[in-house]
C-alpha positions as CSV (number, residue, x, y, z in Angstrom):
1,M,130.8,72.1,96.7
2,S,130.7,70.2,100.0
3,T,132.9,70.8,102.9
4,S,133.8,68.8,106.0
5,R,134.7,72.0,107.7
6,T,132.0,74.4,108.8
7,A,132.7,78.1,107.9
8,R,131.0,80.6,110.2
9,I,129.1,83.1,108.2
10,V,127.2,86.1,109.4
11,V,124.4,87.2,107.0
12,G,123.3,90.7,107.8
13,V,119.9,91.7,106.3
14,A,119.0,95.4,106.0
15,G,115.5,96.8,105.7
16,G,114.7,96.6,102.0
17,I,112.1,94.6,100.1
18,A,114.9,92.5,98.5
19,A,115.3,90.8,101.9
20,Y,113.0,88.1,100.7
21,K,115.6,87.0,98.1
22,V,118.2,86.5,100.8
23,T,116.2,83.5,102.1
24,S,117.6,81.6,99.1
25,L,121.1,82.7,99.9
26,V,120.9,81.4,103.4
27,R,119.5,78.1,102.2
28,A,122.3,77.8,99.7
29,L,125.0,78.5,102.3
30,R,123.4,76.0,104.7
31,A,123.2,73.4,101.9
32,L,127.0,73.6,101.6
33,G,127.4,72.8,105.3
34,H,128.2,76.3,106.6
35,Q,127.0,77.7,109.9
36,V,124.9,80.8,109.2
37,D,124.0,83.4,111.8
38,V,121.4,85.8,110.4
39,V,121.5,89.3,111.8
40,P,118.5,91.4,110.6
41,T,118.1,95.0,111.3
42,P,114.8,95.8,113.1
43,N,113.4,97.4,110.0
44,S,114.1,94.3,107.9
45,L,111.8,92.3,110.1
46,E,108.9,94.2,108.5
47,F,109.8,92.2,105.3
48,V,111.0,88.8,106.6
49,G,110.3,87.8,110.2
50,A,112.7,86.4,112.7
51,A,110.9,83.0,112.7
52,T,111.7,82.5,109.0
53,W,115.4,83.3,109.5
54,E,115.6,80.9,112.5
55,A,113.9,78.1,110.5
56,L,116.3,78.6,107.6
57,S,119.5,79.0,109.6
58,G,118.8,76.7,112.5
59,R,120.3,79.4,114.7
60,P,118.7,82.0,117.1
61,V,118.1,85.4,115.5
62,R,118.7,88.6,117.4
63,T,118.7,92.3,116.3
64,S,119.7,94.2,119.5
65,V,122.9,94.6,121.4
66,F,120.9,94.1,124.5
67,E,120.1,90.5,123.6
68,A,122.5,87.7,124.8
69,V,124.4,90.3,126.8
70,D,126.0,87.6,128.9
71,A,127.7,86.3,125.7
72,V,128.7,89.8,124.6
73,N,126.9,89.0,121.4
74,H,127.6,92.3,119.7
75,V,131.3,91.5,119.7
76,R,131.3,87.8,119.6
77,L,129.5,87.4,116.3
78,G,132.0,89.5,114.5
79,Q,135.0,88.1,116.2
80,N,134.0,84.5,115.4
81,A,133.0,85.1,111.8
82,D,134.9,83.7,108.8
83,L,132.9,85.9,106.5
84,V,130.3,88.6,106.9
85,V,127.7,89.1,104.1
86,I,125.3,92.0,104.0
87,A,122.3,91.5,101.6
88,P,120.5,93.6,100.9
89,A,122.7,96.5,101.8
90,T,120.4,99.5,101.8
91,A,121.6,103.1,101.3
92,D,121.1,103.7,105.0
93,L,123.2,100.6,106.0
94,L,126.0,101.7,103.6
95,A,126.0,105.1,105.2
96,R,126.1,103.8,108.7
97,A,128.8,101.3,107.9
98,A,130.9,104.0,106.1
99,T,130.7,106.3,109.1
100,G,131.4,103.6,111.7
101,R,128.0,103.7,113.4
102,A,127.1,100.9,115.8
103,D,123.5,101.5,116.7
104,D,122.2,98.0,116.3
105,L,123.6,94.5,116.4
106,L,124.5,94.3,112.7
107,T,126.6,97.5,112.6
108,A,128.2,96.6,115.9
109,T,129.2,93.3,114.3
110,L,130.7,95.1,111.3
111,L,132.9,97.1,113.6
112,A,134.0,94.1,115.6
113,T,134.9,91.7,112.8
114,Q,138.2,91.2,111.1
115,A,136.7,88.8,108.5
116,Q,136.1,89.7,104.9
117,V,133.0,91.7,104.5
118,V,130.9,91.5,101.3
119,M,128.0,93.9,100.7
120,A,125.3,93.5,98.0
121,P,123.5,96.8,97.7
122,A,119.9,97.0,96.7
123,M,117.9,100.3,96.4
124,H,116.2,102.5,93.8
125,T,118.4,103.8,91.0
126,E,118.4,107.4,92.2
127,M,119.6,106.3,95.7
128,W,122.4,104.1,94.2
129,L,123.6,107.0,92.0
130,H,123.3,109.7,94.6
131,P,126.7,111.3,95.4
132,A,126.4,110.4,99.1
133,T,126.0,106.7,98.3
134,V,128.7,106.8,95.7
135,A,131.1,108.3,98.3
136,N,130.1,105.8,100.9
137,V,130.7,102.9,98.6
138,A,134.1,104.3,97.7
139,T,135.0,104.6,101.3
140,L,134.0,101.0,102.1
141,R,135.9,99.7,99.1
142,S,139.0,101.6,100.2
143,R,138.8,99.8,103.5
144,G,138.8,96.4,101.8
145,V,135.0,95.8,101.8
146,V,133.8,94.0,98.6
147,V,130.8,95.9,97.4
148,V,129.0,93.9,94.7
149,D,127.5,96.1,92.0
150,P,123.7,95.8,91.9
151,A,122.0,94.3,89.0
152,V,120.1,96.2,86.4
153,G,116.4,95.4,86.1
154,R,112.9,95.8,87.4
155,L,112.8,97.5,90.8
156,T,109.9,98.0,93.2
157,G,106.8,99.4,91.3
158,P,107.3,100.4,87.7
159,D,110.9,101.6,88.1
160,S,113.7,99.9,86.3
161,G,117.5,100.5,86.3
162,P,120.6,99.7,88.4
163,G,119.8,98.9,92.0
164,R,118.3,95.4,91.9
165,L,119.8,92.8,94.3
166,P,121.7,90.2,92.2
167,E,120.3,86.7,92.0
168,T,121.5,84.0,94.4
169,D,123.8,82.4,91.8
170,E,125.6,85.7,91.3
171,L,125.9,86.3,95.0
172,M,127.3,82.8,95.6
173,A,129.8,83.4,92.8
174,A,131.0,86.5,94.6
175,L,131.3,84.6,97.9
176,V,133.0,81.5,96.6
177,P,136.6,82.9,96.5
178,F,136.4,83.5,100.3
179,L,135.3,80.1,101.3
180,P,136.3,77.9,103.0
181,V,139.2,79.4,105.0
182,D,141.3,78.1,107.8
183,A,141.0,79.2,111.4
184,A,143.3,82.2,110.8
185,G,141.1,83.5,108.1
186,E,143.6,83.0,105.3
187,P,143.4,80.6,102.4
188,P,145.1,77.3,103.1
189,A,148.8,77.5,102.2
190,D,149.2,73.8,101.6
191,A,147.1,72.4,98.7
192,G,147.4,69.0,100.3
193,T,145.7,69.9,103.5
194,E,142.1,68.7,104.3
195,A,140.9,72.3,104.2
196,A,142.4,73.0,100.8
197,A,140.9,69.8,99.4
198,Q,137.5,71.3,100.1
199,L,138.1,74.5,98.1
200,P,135.8,74.8,95.0
201,L,138.6,74.4,92.4
202,A,140.6,71.8,94.3
203,G,141.9,69.3,91.8
204,R,141.4,71.7,88.8
205,R,144.2,73.2,86.7
206,V,143.9,76.6,85.2
207,V,146.2,78.4,82.8
208,V,146.4,82.2,83.0
209,S,148.3,84.5,80.7
210,A,149.2,88.0,82.0
211,G,151.2,91.1,81.1
212,G,152.1,92.6,77.8
213,T,154.1,91.0,75.0
214,R,157.1,92.8,73.5
215,E,157.9,92.4,69.9
216,P,161.7,92.9,69.3
217,L,162.8,95.3,66.6
218,D,166.5,95.3,67.2
219,P,168.7,94.4,70.2
220,V,167.6,97.5,72.2
221,R,164.1,98.3,70.9
222,F,160.7,96.6,70.8
223,L,157.1,97.3,70.1
224,G,155.0,96.9,73.3
225,N,151.9,98.0,75.1
226,R,151.0,99.6,78.5
227,S,149.8,96.4,80.2
228,S,151.3,96.0,83.7
229,G,150.1,92.5,84.3
230,K,148.2,93.6,87.5
231,Q,144.9,92.1,86.5
232,G,146.3,88.8,85.2
233,V,148.3,88.3,88.4
234,A,145.3,89.2,90.5
235,L,143.4,86.5,88.6
236,A,146.1,83.9,89.2
237,I,146.0,84.7,92.9
238,A,142.2,84.5,93.1
239,L,142.2,81.2,91.3
240,R,145.0,79.8,93.5
241,D,143.0,80.9,96.6
242,A,140.0,79.1,95.2
243,G,142.0,75.9,95.2
244,A,143.2,75.7,91.6
245,Q,146.6,74.6,90.4
246,V,147.6,77.6,88.4
247,D,150.1,77.9,85.5
248,L,150.9,81.6,85.0
249,I,152.2,82.5,81.5
250,A,154.0,85.8,82.3
251,A,154.8,88.3,79.6
252,H,156.3,91.6,80.8
253,L,155.0,92.2,84.3
254,E,155.4,95.3,86.5
255,V,154.2,93.4,89.6
256,P,155.8,90.5,91.5
257,T,154.9,87.0,90.5
258,P,152.7,85.4,93.2
259,Q,153.7,82.5,95.3
260,G,152.0,79.2,94.9
261,V,151.7,79.3,91.2
262,A,153.9,77.9,88.4
263,V,155.4,80.8,86.4
264,H,156.4,80.5,82.8
265,A,158.1,83.6,81.5
266,V,157.6,84.6,77.8
267,G,158.5,87.7,75.8
268,S,156.8,87.9,72.4
269,A,153.4,86.9,71.1
270,L,154.9,83.9,69.3
271,E,156.5,82.7,72.6
272,L,153.2,83.2,74.4
273,Q,151.4,81.1,71.7
274,S,154.0,78.4,72.1
275,A,153.5,78.4,75.9
276,V,149.7,78.2,75.6
277,G,150.1,75.3,73.2
278,Q,152.2,73.4,75.7
279,L,150.2,74.2,78.9
280,A,146.6,74.4,77.8
281,P,146.1,70.7,76.9
282,G,144.6,68.9,79.8
283,A,143.8,72.1,81.7
284,D,140.3,72.7,83.1
285,A,140.2,76.4,82.1
286,L,142.3,78.9,80.2
287,V,142.2,82.6,81.0
288,M,143.8,84.8,78.4
289,A,144.3,88.1,80.3
290,A,147.6,89.0,78.6
291,A,147.7,92.0,76.2
292,V,149.0,90.2,73.2
293,A,150.4,92.4,70.4
294,D,148.4,92.3,67.2
295,F,151.5,93.1,65.1
296,R,155.2,92.5,65.1
297,P,158.1,93.9,62.9
298,A,158.4,91.9,59.7
299,E,162.2,91.7,60.3
300,Y,164.4,91.7,63.3
301,V,167.6,93.6,62.8
302,D,170.7,92.1,64.5
303,A,172.4,95.5,65.1
304,K,170.9,98.6,66.6
305,I,169.2,100.7,63.9
306,K,171.2,103.8,63.4
307,K,170.0,107.3,62.6
308,V,170.5,108.3,59.0
309,G,171.2,111.9,58.3
310,E,169.5,114.8,60.2
311,D,165.9,113.9,59.4
312,G,166.1,110.4,58.2
313,A,164.0,107.6,59.9
314,P,163.6,104.0,59.1
315,T,160.4,102.5,57.6
316,I,159.2,99.6,59.8
317,T,157.0,97.0,58.1
318,L,154.6,95.2,60.4
319,V,153.0,91.7,60.0
320,R,150.1,90.3,62.0
321,N,150.7,88.1,64.9
322,P,148.5,84.9,65.3
323,D,145.3,85.3,67.2
324,V,146.2,83.0,70.2
325,L,142.7,83.0,71.8
326,A,140.8,82.3,68.6
327,G,143.4,79.7,67.6
328,V,142.9,77.7,70.8
329,V,139.1,77.8,70.4
330,A,139.4,76.6,66.8
331,A,141.8,73.8,67.8
332,R,139.5,72.7,70.5
333,A,136.6,72.5,68.1
334,S,138.5,70.3,65.7
335,Q,139.8,67.7,68.3
336,D,138.1,64.8,70.0
337,T,136.9,65.7,73.5
338,G,137.4,63.8,76.7
339,G,141.1,62.9,76.3
340,A,143.8,63.7,78.8
341,D,145.2,66.2,76.4
342,A,141.9,67.9,75.5
343,L,141.9,71.6,75.4
344,P,140.1,73.4,78.2
345,P,136.3,73.2,78.2
346,L,136.1,76.8,79.6
347,I,138.1,79.5,77.9
348,V,137.9,83.1,79.2
349,G,139.1,86.0,77.0
350,F,139.9,89.6,77.9
351,A,139.1,92.5,75.6
352,A,140.7,95.9,76.2
353,E,138.5,98.1,74.0
354,T,137.9,101.7,73.1
355,G,134.8,103.1,71.5
356,D,134.6,105.4,68.5
357,A,132.1,107.3,66.5
358,N,130.7,104.1,65.0
359,H,130.4,101.7,67.9
360,S,130.5,101.6,71.7
361,V,132.9,99.6,73.7
362,L,130.3,96.9,74.4
363,E,129.3,96.7,70.8
364,Y,132.8,96.0,69.8
365,A,133.2,93.5,72.6
366,R,130.1,91.6,71.7
367,H,131.3,91.3,68.1
368,K,134.7,90.1,69.4
369,L,133.1,87.5,71.7
370,Q,131.3,86.1,68.6
371,R,134.4,86.2,66.5
372,K,136.7,84.6,69.2
373,G,134.3,81.8,70.1
374,C,135.3,81.6,73.8
375,E,132.7,81.0,76.5
376,I,133.3,84.2,78.5
377,L,134.7,87.6,77.5
378,V,135.8,90.1,80.1
379,V,135.7,93.6,78.6
380,N,137.1,96.8,79.9
381,E,137.5,100.3,78.3
382,V,141.1,101.4,78.2
383,G,142.8,104.7,77.7
384,V,145.1,107.1,79.4
385,D,144.8,106.4,83.2
386,K,142.1,103.8,82.5
387,G,142.5,100.1,82.6
388,F,146.2,99.6,81.9
389,A,148.7,100.1,84.7
390,T,146.1,101.3,87.2
391,D,144.9,99.6,90.4
392,H,141.2,100.1,89.5
393,N,139.2,98.4,86.9
394,D,135.7,98.5,85.6
395,V,134.7,95.4,83.5
396,T,131.6,93.8,82.0
397,I,131.6,90.0,81.9
398,L,129.9,88.7,78.7
399,F,128.7,85.2,78.1
400,A,128.5,83.4,74.8
401,D,125.4,81.5,75.9
402,G,123.4,84.7,76.2
403,A,123.4,84.8,80.0
404,E,122.9,88.3,81.5
405,P,126.1,90.3,81.6
406,I,127.7,90.9,85.0
407,M,129.5,94.2,85.8
408,S,132.3,94.4,88.3
409,S,134.1,97.5,89.5
410,G,136.8,98.0,92.1
411,D,140.4,97.3,92.6
412,K,141.8,94.5,90.4
413,A,141.7,92.0,93.2
414,D,137.9,92.6,93.5
415,V,137.5,92.1,89.7
416,A,139.6,89.0,89.8
417,R,137.4,87.5,92.6
418,A,134.3,88.3,90.5
419,V,135.7,86.6,87.4
420,T,136.8,83.7,89.5
421,G,133.4,83.4,91.1
422,V,131.8,83.2,87.7
423,M,134.3,80.6,86.6
424,V,133.7,78.5,89.7
425,T,129.9,78.5,89.2
426,R,130.4,77.2,85.6
427,M,133.2,74.8,86.3
428,V,131.7,73.0,89.3
429,S,128.3,72.5,87.5
430,A,129.9,70.9,84.5
431,A,131.2,67.4,84.1
432,P,134.9,67.2,83.6
433,G,135.9,67.4,79.9
434,T,132.7,69.0,78.7
435,V,132.5,72.3,77.0
436,V,130.7,74.7,79.3
437,E,127.7,76.2,77.5
């Protein structure tokens, strides 16, 4: 991605050994043309010095509220920022941010900014799982801060587990949906503006399915599921804000349809299959987030089914619905690539799974990814008050090419941005019309 407009990004660096990895993040942001102000905590300078940050950012580096006092630097940095990124966010920094401390330039900047804040924690596993840190992260997320879950892997010394700072590519994927923005800090409303043309998915078309299908039984009854459509709609919004032209195939939704996307209402699984068949050709990506019924009544009864006797009940025979996701993948494999009506090179599936005595949720999901044949599968465990119809979601993003899974947790807008970031990373690195591997 290149941009003719410079976004103003504050990169805060807390005092953890992972600070060295943030040099690559600063370099990547600068390569995209953004203005980067690095604000290290005093302790972080024990790991990476101010001279390194100044050389990489091309900007002066300060840590104290008593530096550049004439410019009111502790307020100005936050006020002028389009985005504030904290990496690594240590347990101490998370605690100070959650309680509103302002005892250095970085925490003062956090209090002064109205820009989106993204934090990438890095610490030992015990610190990440400590109830105090868990509570601080929940507090920050409740205030709109995007807290990227740490990666799982080798930590300092012999330790291994969750707490590792994600790699630069993963961090960039988390930031992409927020850049660039207009001067008001909102995504450009007009896709024809110069700013919108610089968004990472500008000129790309993405088809998203959302909601739950309903399979009619008689004029007043249907077989359905508990999907509200919240996650699919959040994905449509995140992709729209990343610059994509979005076609939203909307089954039953319990949330309003978003502005700025083309909405195509459907009811049953067969109607959804038909809509995908019409809209997917020529698209750059397809996201199958809808909860599509596996079965439908074998017969539709024109009149309402009546009760029979005191204890009588009808017997309802079910037949299988087509597997829409696997069908698109199979159709793509059988067609010539590169044409204007080619099926999307990137197909993202969703799997609402439950575990049992035989296999875990992830084991079932990996098998489903192999069976479906899509490039990416987003899996979440569902149940009562979990996944469906809630505002919160916990997902694992699996990749057919064997790339390391990515976990995302938070409200459904956070998850949508994480999935969009992954899609952007894959779409912008692939030539148009090629299957992303």
